[in-house]
N, C-alpha and C positions, 0 to 999 in steps of 0.2 A: 845194778848199778845207775846212777842218774848225771845228767849233766844239763848244766843251764850254760848259755854265753851272752854276748851280747848282742847277736841277731835276734834275741824276743824269742828262744827256741828252747824248750827243754825235752832232751831224750831221755828215754829209758832203754838201755842196752841189758843184751842176755850176755854177759861178760864171756863165756866160755865160748862161743859162737861168733862174738866181736860181730853182734848185728846189733841196730835198733830195731826193737819192737813197737815202740810208740812215739808220739812225737805231739807235744802240746805248746800252743802260740801262746806267748803272753803279751804284757802291755807295753814292756819296757824293758833293758836287758836284765838278766837273770844273775843275780851275783851270789846265790847262794842257794844248796837243794837240800833236802832231809826226808828220812824216810821216817814213817811211826814204827812205833815196838809189832805190832800186826803186819806190816809189810802190804798194806794195803791202799795207803796214803802217802804221798809227798807234798810239802811245802815247799814252795819257792819264795826267794826275797829278790823283789822289784828295784830298779833302778830310782824309780818314784817314789820311794818308801814304802810300799804295797806290799801285803803279803798274800798268797793264795794259794791254797790248799786243793790237790787235785785229786779224786780220787782214781785210782789205777786198777783197772779191770785187763789183767791178759790173759 
């Protein structure tokens, strides 16, 4: 699971353990995030109308 927030951080969670395993810093508030089908990338939409794709290596 992933989460984005107004504090400019995106967190990757292990839901079963209720634990954050990775944190990524963005350049503005993060309003929406979604995974690709393969589960190795996350796209984040920022308040400044930019989109960024993160490679996720757990």
